[in-house]
C-alpha positions as CSV (number, residue, x, y, z in Angstrom):
1,M,-31.4,7.4,59.5
2,L,-31.0,5.0,62.4
3,D,-34.6,5.7,63.6
4,G,-35.9,5.0,60.1
5,E,-33.8,1.9,59.8
6,L,-32.1,3.3,56.7
7,V,-28.7,2.4,58.3
8,E,-27.8,-0.2,60.8
9,L,-25.1,1.7,62.6
10,A,-23.5,5.2,62.5
11,V,-20.1,6.8,63.4
12,L,-20.8,10.1,65.1
13,R,-19.9,12.3,68.0
14,S,-21.4,11.4,71.3
15,S,-22.7,14.9,71.6
16,S,-25.1,14.1,68.8
17,L,-26.9,11.5,70.9
18,L,-29.8,13.2,72.5
19,D,-30.9,10.4,74.8
20,D,-30.0,6.8,75.8
21,S,-32.1,5.1,73.2
22,Y,-28.9,4.0,71.4
23,K,-26.0,1.9,72.6
24,A,-22.7,3.6,71.9
25,L,-19.2,2.2,71.5
26,T,-16.5,4.7,72.0
27,L,-13.9,4.6,69.3
28,G,-11.7,7.3,70.7
29,A,-11.6,10.8,72.0
30,D,-10.5,14.0,70.3
31,K,-9.6,17.4,71.6
32,L,-10.5,20.9,70.5
33,V,-7.4,23.1,70.4
34,L,-7.7,26.9,70.4
35,V,-5.6,28.6,67.8
36,C,-4.8,32.4,67.9
37,S,-2.2,34.6,66.4
38,N,1.2,34.9,68.1
39,T,0.5,38.6,68.6
40,H,-2.8,38.0,70.5
41,P,-2.6,39.3,74.1
42,L,-3.2,35.8,75.5
43,A,-0.8,34.0,73.1
44,A,2.0,34.0,75.7
45,A,-0.2,33.0,78.6
46,E,0.7,29.7,80.3
47,E,-2.9,28.6,80.4
48,V,-6.1,30.0,78.9
49,G,-9.7,28.9,78.9
50,L,-12.2,29.0,76.0
51,K,-14.1,31.7,77.9
52,D,-11.2,34.0,77.6
53,F,-12.0,34.2,73.9
54,Q,-15.7,34.8,74.1
55,Q,-15.5,38.3,72.5
56,E,-13.5,37.0,69.5
57,D,-14.6,36.2,66.0
58,F,-14.3,32.4,65.3
59,F,-13.2,30.9,61.9
60,L,-14.1,27.2,61.7
61,L,-13.3,24.4,59.4
62,D,-16.4,23.4,57.5
63,M,-16.6,19.8,58.6
64,G,-20.4,19.5,58.8
65,Q,-22.9,20.3,61.4
66,N,-21.5,17.8,64.0
67,F,-18.2,19.8,64.2
68,A,-20.1,23.1,64.5
69,D,-22.3,21.5,67.2
70,S,-19.2,20.5,69.1
71,V,-17.9,24.0,69.1
72,Y,-21.3,25.4,70.2
73,H,-21.5,22.8,73.0
74,A,-17.9,23.6,74.2
75,C,-18.7,27.3,74.3
76,A,-22.1,26.8,76.0
77,R,-20.3,24.8,78.7
78,E,-18.3,28.0,79.3
79,G,-21.4,30.2,79.4
80,F,-21.3,31.9,76.0
81,S,-22.3,31.5,72.4
82,P,-19.5,31.8,69.9
83,H,-19.6,34.4,67.1
84,I,-18.8,32.2,64.1
85,R,-17.6,34.7,61.5
86,Q,-17.1,32.3,58.7
87,R,-16.5,28.6,57.8
88,F,-13.8,27.5,55.4
89,T,-13.0,24.2,53.7
90,R,-9.2,24.7,53.8
91,M,-7.2,24.8,57.0
92,E,-4.6,27.0,55.4
93,T,-7.2,29.7,54.9
94,I,-8.3,29.7,58.5
95,L,-4.7,29.8,59.7
96,G,-4.0,32.8,57.5
97,Y,-6.9,34.7,59.0
98,V,-5.9,33.7,62.5
99,A,-2.2,34.7,61.9
100,A,-3.4,38.1,60.6
101,G,-5.2,38.6,63.9
102,A,-8.7,38.6,62.4
103,G,-10.0,36.0,64.9
104,V,-9.4,32.7,66.5
105,S,-10.3,29.1,65.6
106,L,-10.9,25.7,67.2
107,L,-9.4,22.8,65.5
108,L,-10.2,19.1,66.0
109,V,-7.1,17.1,66.4
110,F,-5.8,13.6,66.9
111,P,-2.2,12.5,67.6
112,H,-0.2,12.4,64.3
113,G,1.8,9.3,63.8
114,R,0.1,7.2,66.5
115,H,0.1,3.6,65.7
116,L,-3.5,2.4,64.9
117,S,-4.7,-1.1,65.2
118,P,-5.5,-2.8,61.9
119,A,-9.2,-2.4,62.5
120,A,-8.9,1.3,63.3
121,A,-6.6,1.9,60.4
122,A,-9.0,0.1,58.0
123,L,-11.9,2.2,59.4
124,R,-9.9,5.5,59.1
125,N,-8.9,4.6,55.5
126,F,-12.4,3.7,54.6
127,L,-13.8,6.9,56.0
128,E,-11.1,9.0,54.3
129,N,-11.8,7.3,51.0
130,F,-15.6,7.5,51.4
131,T,-15.6,11.2,52.3
132,G,-12.8,12.1,49.9
133,K,-11.0,13.9,52.7
134,N,-7.6,13.3,53.9
135,R,-6.8,16.2,56.3
136,Q,-3.7,16.4,58.4
């Protein structure tokens, strides 16, 4: 849409930028957090890597292709391609499958309760209202 001049700017993940033909302003960073059941053999480990879960089935939150791309890129950096078993629209569903030991998930997180600048809060509120999504 930027190439076709249908929009003037876009908010997206930096991993979506394929080259340096765009100028990017970093709004923030997020983290992928691995979630597994408390009975998983690695659940009690002090530290694990994504590669430790390469044989697992993954359940993902259906947040669009950018999120899936982020998961694929993270796994590719670790030398494997994830087996995405299913995508769901509700976090509770994913956590139920994970708790039952059916697989693992990667969640996108940002600090809850962190004070946002007025501009960042206005942008977040706009995006939440625009997409109709208010996930916690």
